[in-house]
RODO-2510 file (C-alpha; in nm, 4 decimals, decimal comma):
residues 474
     n   res          X          Y          Z
     1     m     9,0181    12,2916     6,9736
     2     p     9,3740    12,4023     6,8887
     3     l     9,6702    12,3343     7,1134
     4     l     9,7724    12,6027     7,3608
     5     r    10,0524    12,8158     7,2139
     6     i    10,1286    13,1025     7,4530
     7     p    10,4689    13,2770     7,4732
     8     i    10,6184    13,2448     7,8209
     9     l    10,6702    13,6201     7,8760
    10     f    10,3069    13,6808     7,7900
    11     l    10,2047    13,3881     8,0072
    12     a    10,3693    13,5469     8,3099
    13     s    10,1426    13,8496     8,2853
    14     l     9,8409    13,6218     8,2797
    15     l     9,9471    13,3844     8,5540
    16     i    10,0662    13,5947     8,8436
    17     s     9,7946    13,6975     9,0833
    18     p     9,9527    13,9537     9,3218
    19     g     9,8451    13,9236     9,6806
    20     l     9,6942    13,5768     9,6537
    21     f     9,9499    13,4528     9,9061
    22     s    10,0431    13,7925    10,0530
    23     e    10,0126    13,6775    10,4154
    24     e    10,1663    13,3314    10,3862
    25     k    10,4591    13,1673    10,2177
    26     r    10,3808    12,9919     9,8930
    27     p    10,4392    12,6194     9,9504
    28     n    10,7078    12,4145     9,7855
    29     i    10,5699    12,1364     9,5665
    30     v    10,7189    11,7862     9,5550
    31     f    10,5657    11,5536     9,2979
    32     f    10,6611    11,1839     9,3021
    33     l    10,5679    10,9786     8,9944
    34     a    10,6139    10,6009     8,9985
    35     d    10,6498    10,4057     8,6740
    36     d    10,4113    10,1111     8,6207
    37     l    10,2987    10,0976     8,9846
    38     g     9,9503     9,9516     9,0039
    39     w     9,6585    10,0556     9,2231
    40     t     9,7434     9,8036     9,4964
    41     g    10,1196     9,8586     9,4721
    42     l    10,1521    10,0113     9,8206
    43     s    10,0771     9,8389    10,1490
    44     s     9,8400    10,1251    10,2356
    45     f     9,6534    10,0532     9,9107
    46     g     9,6189     9,6799     9,9718
    47     s     9,9441     9,4998     9,8875
    48     d     9,9925     9,1804    10,0859
    49     f    10,3711     9,1752    10,0298
    50     y    10,5192     9,5099     9,9251
    51     e    10,6347     9,7219    10,2188
    52     t    10,6028    10,0997    10,1862
    53     p    10,6218    10,2546    10,5360
    54     n    10,7200    10,6027    10,4188
    55     l    10,4377    10,6296    10,1671
    56     d    10,1993    10,4762    10,4178
    57     r    10,3011    10,7488    10,6623
    58     l    10,2229    11,0135    10,3982
    59     a     9,8797    10,8557    10,3509
    60     s     9,8200    10,8587    10,7280
    61     e     9,9246    11,2241    10,7498
    62     g     9,7499    11,3434    10,4341
    63     m     9,4733    11,2480    10,1927
    64     k     9,4425    10,9176    10,0102
    65     f     9,2531    10,9136     9,6784
    66     t     9,0793    10,5817     9,6161
    67     d     8,9636    10,6621     9,2617
    68     a     9,2720    10,8254     9,1096
    69     y     9,3536    10,7643     8,7448
    70     a     9,6356    10,8030     8,4964
    71     a     9,5407    10,9745     8,1716
    72     c     9,6574    10,6751     7,9698
    73     t     9,7268    10,3054     8,0033
    74     v    10,0932    10,3671     7,9054
    75     c    10,3483    10,6196     8,0262
    76     s    10,4367    10,9029     7,7839
    77     p    10,0793    11,0305     7,7382
    78     t    10,0277    11,0408     8,1139
    79     r    10,3524    11,2330     8,1614
    80     a    10,2427    11,4788     7,8927
    81     s     9,9073    11,5220     8,0686
    82     i    10,0897    11,6181     8,3885
    83     m    10,3118    11,8652     8,2067
    84     t    10,0240    12,0359     8,0210
    85     g     9,6967    11,9735     8,2062
    86     m     9,5550    11,8440     7,8773
    87     y     9,4129    11,5121     7,7679
    88     p     9,6566    11,3054     7,5578
    89     a     9,3895    11,2949     7,2870
    90     r     9,4000    11,6744     7,2585
    91     l     9,7795    11,6667     7,2366
    92     h     9,7735    11,3795     6,9839
    93     l    10,0398    11,2227     7,2084
    94     t     9,8583    10,8991     7,2723
    95     s    10,1147    10,6181     7,3118
    96     f    10,4512    10,5552     7,4705
    97     i    10,7330    10,7110     7,2682
    98     p    10,8235    10,6001     7,0035
    99     g    10,5304    10,3595     7,0112
   100     q    10,4645    10,0326     6,8374
   101     d    10,3095     9,9736     6,4975
   102     r    10,1272     9,6622     6,3793
   103     p    10,1259     9,7027     6,0006
   104     f     9,8981     9,4031     5,9441
   105     a     9,6499     9,4540     6,2282
   106     r     9,2822     9,5175     6,1622
   107     m     9,3170     9,8899     6,2335
   108     k     9,5764    10,1393     6,1133
   109     i     9,6893    10,3686     6,3924
   110     p     9,6930    10,7477     6,3343
   111     d    10,0056    10,9505     6,2646
   112     w    10,0346    11,0719     6,6222
   113     t    10,2721    11,3250     6,7843
   114     k    10,5777    11,1446     6,9223
   115     g    10,7075    11,4054     7,1643
   116     l    10,6136    11,7050     7,3765
   117     e    10,5832    12,0058     7,1473
   118     f    10,7893    12,3090     7,2443
   119     s    10,4974    12,5412     7,1713
   120     l    10,3118    12,4121     7,4764
   121     t    10,3300    12,5970     7,8065
   122     t    10,4432    12,3292     8,0485
   123     l    10,3835    12,3061     8,4203
   124     p    10,7436    12,3976     8,5110
   125     e    10,7357    12,6937     8,2711
   126     a    10,4181    12,8201     8,4347
   127     l    10,5641    12,7724     8,7816
   128     q    10,8848    12,9498     8,6771
   129     s    10,6706    13,2458     8,5782
   130     a    10,5172    13,2344     8,9253
   131     g    10,8624    13,2578     9,0847
   132     y    10,9392    12,8918     9,1478
   133     r    11,2723    12,7145     9,1046
   134     t    11,1978    12,4006     8,8981
   135     i    11,3833    12,0706     8,9463
   136     h    11,3518    11,7429     8,7569
   137     v    11,5113    11,4180     8,8728
   138     g    11,4677    11,0844     8,6933
   139     k    11,2697    10,9713     8,3912
   140     w    11,1408    11,2084     8,1222
   141     h    11,0286    11,0029     7,8187
   142     l    10,8777    11,2990     7,6324
   143     n    11,1508    11,3873     7,3823
   144     f    11,1021    11,3195     7,0125
   145     p    11,2823    11,0064     6,8867
   146     g    11,6393    11,0837     6,7877
   147     e    11,6491    11,4108     6,9798
   148     p    11,8438    11,4543     7,3051
   149     e    11,6530    11,4315     7,6297
   150     d    11,6600    11,7822     7,7743
   151     p    11,3771    11,8789     8,0112
   152     t    11,5502    12,2155     8,0704
   153     q    11,4108    12,3147     7,7291
   154     h    11,0637    12,2643     7,8744
   155     g    11,1006    12,4796     8,1842
   156     f    11,3204    12,2959     8,4322
   157     d    11,6105    12,4878     8,5859
   158     f    11,7784    12,1592     8,6786
   159     s    11,7378    11,8136     8,5257
   160     e    11,9313    11,4908     8,5681
   161     n    11,8496    11,1326     8,4829
   162     k    12,0737    10,8276     8,4439
   163     p    12,4513    10,8788     8,4642
   164     p    12,6540    10,7550     8,1631
   165     g    12,7234    10,3837     8,1713
   166     t    12,4126    10,2917     8,3717
   167     k    12,2791     9,9481     8,2746
   168     g    11,9241     9,8853     8,3787
   169     y    11,9042     9,9966     8,7404
   170     f    12,2753     9,9718     8,8161
   171     l    12,5303    10,2500     8,7867
   172     s    12,8653    10,1749     8,6273
   173     e    13,1476    10,0712     8,8596
   174     k    13,3479    10,3671     8,7331
   175     f    13,0751    10,6160     8,8222
   176     v    13,0178    10,4620     9,1650
   177     k    13,3886    10,4851     9,2449
   178     e    13,4458    10,8355     9,1089
   179     a    13,1275    10,9770     9,2660
   180     g    13,1896    10,8012     9,5986
   181     k    12,8485    10,6362     9,5982
   182     d    12,7423    10,4085     9,8834
   183     s    12,4977    10,2266     9,6555
   184     p    12,5179    10,1320     9,2867
   185     y    12,1374    10,1377     9,2548
   186     l    11,9897    10,4059     9,0294
   187     t    11,6951    10,4888     9,2574
   188     d    11,9351    10,5619     9,5422
   189     h    12,1380    10,7920     9,3148
   190     l    11,8265    10,9844     9,2132
   191     a    11,7365    11,0261     9,5798
   192     d    12,0855    11,1687     9,6372
   193     l    12,0219    11,4268     9,3646
   194     a    11,6813    11,5204     9,5040
   195     v    11,8197    11,5680     9,8552
   196     e    12,1049    11,7827     9,7200
   197     q    11,8645    12,0028     9,5261
   198     i    11,6382    12,0512     9,8271
   199     a    11,9362    12,1705    10,0315
   200     k    12,0361    12,4161     9,7582
   201     n    11,6875    12,5597     9,7062
   202     s    11,5275    12,5570    10,0502
   203     s    11,5183    12,9352    10,0884
   204     d    11,2826    12,9995     9,7953
   205     p    10,9740    12,8140     9,6690
   206     f    11,0606    12,5208     9,4449
   207     f    10,8908    12,2500     9,2394
   208     l    11,0584    11,9096     9,2509
   209     y    10,9430    11,6530     8,9950
   210     f    11,0897    11,3192     9,1036
   211     a    11,0031    11,0705     8,8277
   212     f    11,1031    10,7190     8,9283
   213     h    11,1979    10,4456     8,6821
   214     v    11,0811    10,1742     8,9217
   215     p    10,9056     9,9370     8,9152
   216     h    10,9165     9,9324     8,5327
   217     t    11,1062     9,6533     8,3606
   218     p    11,3802     9,5342     8,3707
   219     i    11,2909     9,3831     8,7054
   220     q    11,6106     9,4431     8,9008
   221     g    11,6327     9,5139     9,2713
   222     r    11,9038     9,5959     9,5186
   223     e    12,0683     9,2671     9,6108
   224     d    12,0279     9,3152     9,9858
   225     l    11,6577     9,3901     9,9504
   226     v    11,5966     9,1027     9,7075
   227     e    11,7601     8,8670     9,9564
   228     e    11,5473     9,0079    10,2368
   229     y    11,2202     8,9626    10,0483
   230     s    11,3177     8,6204     9,9141
   231     e    11,2989     8,4941    10,2714
   232     e    10,9464     8,6345    10,3168
   233     v    10,7720     8,5090    10,0018
   234     d    10,4295     8,3562    10,0501
   235     p    10,3399     8,1627     9,7306
   236     g     9,9732     8,2024     9,8187
   237     a     9,9861     8,5805     9,8356
   238     i     9,8618     8,7983     9,5510
   239     h    10,1985     8,9757     9,5395
   240     n    10,4923     8,7347     9,5712
   241     n    10,7817     8,8511     9,3514
   242     p    11,0766     8,9386     9,5806
   243     t    11,2666     9,1365     9,3166
   244     y    10,9638     9,3494     9,2366
   245     a    10,9075     9,4004     9,6103
   246     a    11,2684     9,5177     9,6425
   247     m    11,2138     9,7752     9,3677
   248     v    10,9030     9,9099     9,5393
   249     k    11,0904     9,9232     9,8707
   250     s    11,3743    10,1229     9,7092
   251     m    11,1205    10,3722     9,5789
   252     d    10,9658    10,4033     9,9236
   253     m    11,3077    10,4523    10,0831
   254     a    11,3796    10,7344     9,8354
   255     v    11,0511    10,9023     9,9295
   256     g    11,1495    10,8726    10,2941
   257     r    11,4855    11,0376    10,2282
   258     v    11,3237    11,3297    10,0468
   259     v    11,0704    11,3835    10,3248
   260     a    11,3509    11,3693    10,5817
   261     a    11,5469    11,6281    10,3814
   262     l    11,2466    11,8618    10,3838
   263     e    11,2168    11,8273    10,7605
   264     e    11,5918    11,8741    10,8081
   265     q    11,5740    12,2020    10,6143
   266     g    11,2802    12,3116    10,8287
   267     i    11,0415    12,3300    10,5323
   268     g    10,8330    12,0152    10,5839
   269     d    10,5298    12,2174    10,6922
   270     d    10,5756    12,4491    10,3928
   271     t    10,5700    12,1734    10,1317
   272     l    10,2896    12,0059     9,9386
   273     i    10,3732    11,6415     9,8594
   274     v    10,1982    11,4366     9,5918
   275     f    10,2577    11,0727     9,5001
   276     t    10,0991    10,8802     9,2119
   277     s    10,1798    10,6518     8,9160
   278     d    10,1793    10,6874     8,5371
   279     n     9,9676    10,3770     8,4660
   280     g     9,8720    10,0406     8,6120
   281     g    10,1073     9,7564     8,6931
   282     l    10,2270     9,5186     8,4224
   283     t    10,0370     9,1926     8,4640
   284     q    10,0351     9,0278     8,1212
   285     r    10,2959     8,7794     8,0050
   286     y    10,4261     8,8812     7,6628
   287     g    10,7533     8,8345     7,4773
   288     k    11,0448     8,8319     7,7196
   289     h    10,8369     8,9978     7,9914
   290     d    10,6892     8,7810     8,2621
   291     h    10,4002     8,8277     8,5033
   292     f    10,5570     9,0402     8,7783
   293     t    10,2717     9,1912     8,9752
   294     e     9,8951     9,1962     9,0062
   295     n     9,6321     9,4695     9,0336
   296     l     9,3496     9,2619     9,1797
   297     p     9,0663     9,3236     9,2439
   298     l     9,0986     9,5332     8,9286
   299     r     9,0867     9,3702     8,5874
   300     r     9,4077     9,3430     8,3860
   301     g     9,6883     9,6004     8,3893
   302     k     9,9206     9,8216     8,1864
   303     g     9,8235     9,8507     7,8203
   304     s     9,4687     9,7273     7,8731
   305     a     9,1359     9,9060     7,8416
   306     y     9,0248     9,8113     8,1909
   307     e     9,0605     9,9665     8,5365
   308     g     9,3840     9,7822     8,6035
   309     g     9,5467     9,9780     8,3233
   310     v     9,4624    10,3264     8,4483
   311     r     9,3548    10,3287     8,8137
   312     v     9,6544    10,4197     9,0304
   313     p     9,7400    10,5027     9,3915
   314     a     9,7465    10,8724     9,4811
   315     i     9,8393    11,0508     9,8031
   316     v     9,8428    11,4250     9,8743
   317     k     9,9800    11,5833    10,1910
   318     w     9,9344    11,9581    10,2252
   319     p    10,0159    12,0622    10,5823
   320     g     9,7459    12,2779    10,7322
   321     v     9,4964    12,1854    10,4593
   322     t     9,4581    11,8090    10,4243
   323     g     9,3561    11,6362    10,7443
   324     a     9,5444    11,3356    10,8788
   325     g     9,4296    11,0048    10,7339
   326     e     9,1547    11,1496    10,5150
   327     t     9,0161    10,9519    10,2226
   328     c     8,8613    11,0991     9,9083
   329     d     8,6532    10,8860     9,6724
   330     e     8,6064    11,1518     9,4035
   331     p     8,7564    11,0391     9,0696
   332     i     9,0640    11,2422     8,9729
   333     l     9,2998    11,2285     8,6750
   334     t     9,6619    11,3242     8,6091
   335     i     9,5430    11,6187     8,3958
   336     d     9,4342    11,7808     8,7248
   337     y     9,7781    11,8412     8,8763
   338     y     9,8585    12,1318     8,6419
   339     s     9,5690    12,3491     8,7582
   340     t     9,6100    12,2314     9,1163
   341     f     9,9741    12,3314     9,1416
   342     l     9,9192    12,6678     8,9744
   343     e     9,6454    12,7541     9,2223
   344     i     9,8558    12,6407     9,5169
   345     a    10,1532    12,8396     9,3830
   346     g     9,9482    13,1575     9,3832
   347     a     9,9134    13,1728     9,0069
   348     e     9,5872    13,2291     8,8259
   349     l     9,4820    13,1503     8,4695
   350     d     9,2750    13,3949     8,2718
   351     e     8,9463    13,2672     8,1298
   352     k     9,0851    13,1878     7,7833
   353     l     9,3682    12,9755     7,9199
   354     r     9,1298    12,8063     8,1599
   355     t     8,9118    12,6854     7,8735
   356     e     9,2123    12,5342     7,6935
   357     i     9,3184    12,3210     7,9912
   358     d     9,1227    12,0014     8,0505
   359     g     9,2106    11,9381     8,4136
   360     a     9,0410    12,0773     8,7219
   361     s     9,2059    12,2071     9,0368
   362     l     9,1930    11,9549     9,3205
   363     v     9,2126    12,2279     9,5846
   364     p     8,8376    12,2001     9,6662
   365     l     8,8869    11,8279     9,7359
   366     l     9,2001    11,8891     9,9411
   367     r     9,0049    12,1328    10,1576
   368     d     8,6975    11,9076    10,1741
   369     s     8,7340    11,5379    10,0926
   370     g     8,3593    11,5093    10,0453
   371     a     8,3415    11,7719     9,7703
   372     s     8,2646    11,6824     9,4088
   373     l     8,4062    11,8067     9,0785
   374     n     8,0854    11,7092     8,8921
   375     r     8,2397    11,5884     8,5676
   376     d     8,3098    11,2845     8,3521
   377     l     8,6563    11,1421     8,2801
   378     f     8,7764    11,0148     7,9422
   379     w     9,0460    10,7972     7,7874
   380     h     9,1466    10,7498     7,4239
   381     f     9,4070    10,4976     7,3101
   382     p     9,3993    10,4518     6,9289
   383     h     9,6847    10,1998     6,9434
   384     y     9,7764     9,8388     7,0052
   385     h     9,9912     9,7344     7,3003
   386     a    10,1879     9,4142     7,3428
   387     g    10,0484     9,3535     7,6897
   388     g     9,7017     9,4909     7,6397
   389     d     9,4093     9,5343     7,4060
   390     s     9,3164     9,6747     7,0686
   391     p     9,2409    10,0490     7,0183
   392     y     8,9738    10,1809     7,2524
   393     s     8,8113    10,4835     7,4119
   394     a     8,6436    10,4988     7,7526
   395     i     8,4385    10,7225     7,9790
   396     r     8,3771    10,7148     8,3522
   397     s     8,0592    10,8911     8,4556
   398     g     7,9670    10,8562     8,8209
   399     d     7,9936    10,4871     8,9017
   400     w     7,9535    10,3852     8,5372
   401     r     8,2406    10,3036     8,3019
   402     l     8,1859    10,2490     7,9290
   403     i     8,4535    10,1150     7,6933
   404     e     8,4325    10,1309     7,3147
   405     f     8,6626     9,8952     7,1210
   406     h     8,7379    10,0372     6,7779
   407     e     8,8148     9,7165     6,5897
   408     d     8,4503     9,6082     6,5932
   409     g     8,2678     9,8970     6,7630
   410     g     8,1885     9,6744     7,0605
   411     l     8,0697     9,8394     7,3822
   412     e     8,1271     9,7206     7,7380
   413     l     7,9520     9,8827     8,0337
   414     y     8,0367     9,8278     8,3997
   415     r     7,8974     9,9547     8,7301
   416     l     8,2156    10,0046     8,9312
   417     d     8,0570    10,0439     9,2741
   418     a     7,9074     9,6963     9,2419
   419     d     8,1638     9,5369     9,0100
   420     i     8,5077     9,6888     9,0504
   421     g     8,6584     9,3894     8,8692
   422     e     8,4556     9,4662     8,5549
   423     s     8,3334     9,1087     8,5291
   424     k     7,9755     9,1671     8,4111
   425     n     7,9165     9,3615     8,0901
   426     l     7,5855     9,5485     8,1258
   427     a     7,5820     9,7093     7,7804
   428     a     7,2871     9,4943     7,6665
   429     t     7,0776     9,5047     7,9844
   430     e     7,1457     9,8770     8,0482
   431     a     7,1242     9,9787     7,6834
   432     e     6,9885    10,3271     7,7546
   433     t     7,2781    10,4101     7,9861
   434     a     7,5286    10,2651     7,7403
   435     s     7,3846    10,4717     7,4568
   436     a     7,3890    10,7933     7,6603
   437     l     7,7498    10,7420     7,7666
   438     h     7,8528    10,6493     7,4135
   439     t     7,7037    10,9753     7,2896
   440     k     7,9027    11,1666     7,5531
   441     l     8,2201    10,9809     7,4582
   442     k     8,1853    11,0601     7,0888
   443     a     8,1100    11,4254     7,1630
   444     w     8,4205    11,4498     7,3823
   445     r     8,6408    11,2958     7,1124
   446     k     8,5161    11,5540     6,8664
   447     s     8,5714    11,8405     7,1112
   448     v     8,9398    11,7536     7,1670
   449     g     9,0128    11,6597     6,8053
   450     a     9,0952    11,3001     6,8910
   451     q     9,2698    11,1026     6,6172
   452     m     9,0897    10,7827     6,5247
   453     p     9,2307    10,4519     6,3997
   454     m     9,1179    10,3577     6,0514
   455     v     9,0422    10,0311     5,8753
   456     n     9,3745     9,8898     5,7581
   457     p     9,3809     9,7959     5,3877
   458     n     9,6798     9,5695     5,4609
   459     f     9,5010     9,3706     5,7302
   460     d     9,6262     9,0112     5,7434
   461     p     9,4819     8,7909     6,0210
   462     a     9,7814     8,5593     6,0037
   463     r    10,0220     8,8477     6,0659
   464     a     9,8046     9,0768     6,2778
   465     t    10,0307     9,0655     6,5845
   466     e    10,3547     9,1353     6,3971
   467     t    10,5250     9,4614     6,4808
   468     g    10,6987     9,6975     6,2406
   469     k    10,8666    10,0345     6,2231
   470     r    10,6940    10,3575     6,1260
   471     k    10,8519    10,6697     5,9871
   472     r    10,8987    10,9239     6,2641
   473     k    10,7221    11,2482     6,1838
   474     k    10,8003    11,5417     6,4104
***
């Protein structure tokens, strides 16, 4: 199926549904996206060390999704899925930008799309057409290599990321002094920007996309918080890295500041808040990167084919709709936020556009946590990753999850309700189920035009893990 290529002016005529919110104000939308935060990365999702009181409060006041997923095991494809409502496989944007090539590995990766194409109608563009002010703060990671990062070309009215001179998570001394900052920490600066933008745009509906850099490497925390957590480390705990804990705490503090700003402006009850992550936490030791966190009871983490690579925390608070402390066990994916936000914004897709978008609106689940979307979920990663596995595809259907590894065609089948850690491969004993799911997976790949890895004529077992550069094709 071809990519969606709809001019924005034409899109506006298709999106706006007059009168849908005629008797109530359309809600503001605040979307928080963490970077590399695993499923158990919040205390309300099971961490035995990380402290996240502000996010825990959101979970207690809204709806917590236990089976939420990122569209990919690495970041850029997931971010693209949020911006378009499409599977990364359909977009051919299937790895982190610019990606990593292994010229001597068993499989040759496809010539994939290394950036968000301008022909796509993004979420902020669609919301602009519905009358929303669109704001981006933080990470983008969707520009083509060598091109400037400019989310305003993709529908954001305002966008700001790292100030010049920032090294890792610390602002330059010059910037801190000239800007009169109380903190040199990047996450605090981004929270400042978000609070400023809320104050400037509180009179009209707005969409705020706050994309954190934390807790992605480099692992650097605010010194005061690192010192605080260093005194609380329990070596026997699953989570025990004080610097990582400080990064998570800074993220939570930023969320708290944004929520406080909404309440201060008197728009807290008029704002939908969503929090999730772009992929699982980094758990594998590789190169200069160490083992910083853990996703247990899930298997593995970022870059891998298993649940630890794609299952993430997710919280939605929609005042007047989601009940306090509700839990939803229905599987959801980051492709779903596009359709969800358009429905909540009072916009409506015509039937043709609806068939091009892969995600489903989560509004039925937000109104009834026991509802079902009655569908399967899919993943396709035709790449290698330094901290993960070889190229793979996967499907979740009900409680079943099937993984196909493309190097040897091997299948692994797990029953997640009985084996969330994916420890017992049932592909041989449940051969009929494995075959049926494999058929579904192959049919889905064909329907979205998924690019497949090919046998590499330059395969060299002795050099299979070496990395190399590929020519960048735009």
